[in-house]
C-alpha positions as CSV (number, residue, x, y, z in Angstrom):
1,M,12.3,-12.9,-12.6
2,Y,12.0,-10.5,-9.4
3,I,8.9,-10.0,-7.4
4,Q,9.8,-6.4,-8.2
5,Q,9.7,-7.4,-12.5
6,I,6.4,-8.7,-12.1
7,V,4.7,-6.4,-10.2
8,E,6.2,-3.2,-12.7
9,I,5.3,-5.4,-15.5
10,F,1.5,-5.7,-14.3
11,Y,1.8,-2.2,-13.4
12,M,2.4,-0.7,-16.5
13,G,0.0,-3.2,-18.6
14,L,-2.4,-1.9,-16.6
15,V,-1.6,1.5,-16.9
16,V,-1.9,1.0,-21.3
17,T,-5.2,-1.0,-20.6
18,Y,-6.7,2.3,-18.9
19,I,-5.3,4.8,-21.4
20,I,-7.0,3.0,-24.1
21,F,-10.2,2.4,-22.2
22,I,-9.9,6.0,-21.2
23,I,-8.9,6.8,-24.9
24,S,-12.4,4.9,-26.3
25,F,-14.3,5.8,-24.0
26,M,-13.6,10.1,-25.4
27,Y,-13.9,8.6,-28.9
28,I,-17.5,6.8,-28.3
29,T,-18.9,9.8,-26.2
30,S,-17.4,13.0,-28.2
31,R,-18.6,11.6,-31.4
32,R,-21.4,13.3,-33.3
33,S,-24.4,11.3,-34.9
34,S,-24.8,12.2,-38.9
35,G,-28.6,12.4,-37.5
36,R,-30.0,15.8,-35.8
37,I,-32.9,15.3,-33.2
38,V,-35.3,18.0,-34.0
39,A,-36.9,18.7,-30.3
40,D,-39.7,21.4,-29.5
41,G,-38.8,23.2,-33.0
42,G,-35.1,23.2,-32.0
43,E,-32.2,21.5,-33.1
44,V,-30.5,19.1,-30.3
45,H,-27.6,17.4,-31.7
46,K,-26.1,13.8,-30.3
47,G,-22.9,14.0,-28.3
48,M,-20.6,16.0,-26.1
49,D,-20.4,20.0,-27.1
50,K,-17.0,21.3,-26.7
51,A,-17.2,22.3,-22.7
52,E,-18.3,19.0,-21.5
53,K,-15.4,17.4,-23.6
54,T,-12.9,19.5,-22.1
55,W,-14.0,18.9,-18.6
56,L,-13.7,15.6,-19.1
57,L,-9.7,15.8,-20.8
58,V,-9.3,17.8,-17.5
59,L,-10.4,15.0,-15.2
60,I,-8.7,11.9,-17.1
61,T,-5.2,14.1,-17.1
62,I,-6.0,14.3,-13.6
63,A,-7.3,10.4,-13.1
64,I,-3.6,9.6,-15.6
65,I,-1.2,11.7,-13.5
66,G,-2.5,11.0,-9.9
67,N,-2.7,6.9,-11.3
68,T,1.5,7.2,-12.3
69,V,2.0,9.1,-9.3
70,L,0.2,7.3,-6.5
71,L,0.6,3.9,-8.0
72,S,4.4,3.8,-8.6
73,P,7.5,3.7,-7.0
74,L,8.2,7.3,-7.7
75,V,6.3,7.7,-4.1
76,P,9.1,8.6,-1.8
77,S,7.1,7.0,1.5
78,A,7.8,3.2,-0.3
79,N,10.3,2.3,1.4
80,M,9.6,-0.7,0.7
81,A,11.9,-3.4,-0.7
82,I,9.6,-3.8,-3.5
83,W,10.3,-1.4,-5.3
84,S,14.4,-1.4,-4.3
85,G,14.8,-4.7,-5.2
86,S,16.8,-5.5,-2.5
87,K,16.5,-8.2,-0.4
88,P,16.2,-8.8,3.1
89,V,19.2,-8.6,5.6
90,K,17.8,-10.1,8.5
91,S,14.2,-12.1,9.1
92,V,12.3,-11.6,12.8
93,V,9.8,-14.7,13.3
94,I,7.3,-13.6,16.0
95,T,4.7,-16.3,17.0
96,I,1.4,-14.4,18.4
97,E,-1.1,-16.6,20.7
98,D,-3.3,-16.8,23.6
99,Y,-2.6,-12.9,23.6
100,E,0.8,-12.8,24.0
101,F,3.9,-11.8,21.5
102,K,6.7,-14.4,21.5
103,L,10.4,-12.7,19.8
104,P,13.3,-14.0,19.4
105,E,14.8,-11.4,21.6
106,K,13.8,-8.4,23.3
107,P,14.8,-6.3,22.2
108,I,14.7,-7.4,18.9
109,R,18.5,-5.0,18.0
110,L,17.8,-3.8,13.7
111,Q,20.2,-1.3,11.8
112,A,19.2,1.5,10.6
113,G,18.8,1.6,6.7
114,V,18.7,-2.3,6.2
115,P,15.2,-3.7,4.9
116,V,14.2,-6.4,7.6
117,E,11.7,-9.2,6.5
118,F,9.1,-9.9,9.7
119,I,7.6,-12.8,9.5
120,V,4.4,-13.0,12.3
121,Y,2.2,-16.2,13.2
122,S,-0.8,-17.0,15.3
123,N,-1.5,-19.8,16.6
124,D,-5.4,-19.4,18.0
125,V,-7.3,-16.1,16.7
126,T,-6.7,-13.0,14.2
127,Y,-4.2,-10.7,16.1
128,G,-2.8,-7.2,14.4
129,F,1.0,-6.4,14.4
130,G,2.0,-2.8,15.0
131,V,5.0,-1.2,15.3
132,F,5.3,2.0,16.9
133,R,7.6,4.6,17.5
134,E,8.5,6.4,21.3
135,D,6.7,9.2,20.6
136,G,2.8,6.7,20.2
137,T,3.0,7.7,16.0
138,L,2.0,3.9,14.4
139,V,5.4,3.1,11.8
140,F,4.1,0.2,10.2
141,Q,1.2,-2.3,11.0
142,M,0.0,-5.7,9.5
143,Q,-3.2,-8.2,10.2
144,V,-1.9,-11.1,11.5
145,V,-4.4,-13.9,10.1
146,P,-4.0,-17.3,11.8
147,G,-2.4,-20.3,10.3
148,Y,-1.5,-18.2,7.0
149,E,2.6,-16.5,7.4
150,N,2.0,-13.0,7.2
151,K,5.1,-11.6,6.2
152,I,5.8,-7.5,5.5
153,V,10.1,-6.1,5.1
154,W,10.7,-3.1,6.4
155,V,13.2,-0.3,6.5
156,F,13.7,1.6,10.0
157,D,14.5,5.1,8.4
158,E,15.7,6.2,12.0
159,P,17.9,5.1,14.9
160,G,15.2,4.7,17.8
161,V,13.7,2.7,20.4
162,Y,10.1,1.2,19.2
163,T,6.9,-0.8,20.5
164,I,4.7,-3.9,19.3
165,R,1.2,-3.4,19.7
166,S,-1.8,-4.9,18.5
167,T,-3.8,-3.5,16.2
168,E,-6.0,-5.3,15.8
169,Y,-9.1,-6.0,18.5
170,S,-8.9,-10.2,19.3
171,G,-11.0,-9.9,22.5
172,P,-11.1,-8.8,26.4
173,E,-7.5,-9.1,26.9
174,H,-6.1,-6.7,23.7
175,P,-5.8,-4.0,25.7
176,M,-2.4,-5.5,27.6
177,M,-1.3,-6.5,24.1
178,V,2.1,-4.2,24.3
179,V,5.7,-5.2,24.5
180,Y,7.5,-1.7,25.0
181,N,10.9,-1.3,23.9
182,A,10.4,-4.3,21.6
183,I,12.9,-3.2,19.0
184,V,16.2,-1.2,19.0
185,V,17.4,0.7,16.1
186,E,20.8,1.5,15.8
187,G,23.0,4.1,13.1
188,G,23.0,3.0,9.6
189,E,25.4,0.4,8.0
């Protein structure tokens, strides 16, 4: 079974559980008791009045629509291979040690529109691995924890030259952890 199918099944299970919870909550909070409470000479009913029920329904609708859109593969920002179901075409293994990125080649040459798996190892402390465009804006980043295989799959959507820098403070030499022109992404397939 593909990871994408597992994620989709888990997501749908969460949505169904969420809807059942909300319907149960609405039923329990909105039903009126047959008994009436008398306070200060006036009658007070148990349960919610019509305006409260309306607002609760509006909030629940917003929550369901928001969760459905933001947690699903419908979001266009998900340039992630997990939703597309495609396997990485290339793997790039990078090791970080003693405040230095050790790249397999410089520059790393990639194709736009192709899923690439970055596997990053730390041999001493926790670092950050961030890829930045030429104008300094962040493309993606991940935390690199020592003793683990830290992975991310990314699809570069446009050609260009990218810089790698540490995005996690790791000590006094952290500001020097920059590799300019580390990745060159060439035109599509």
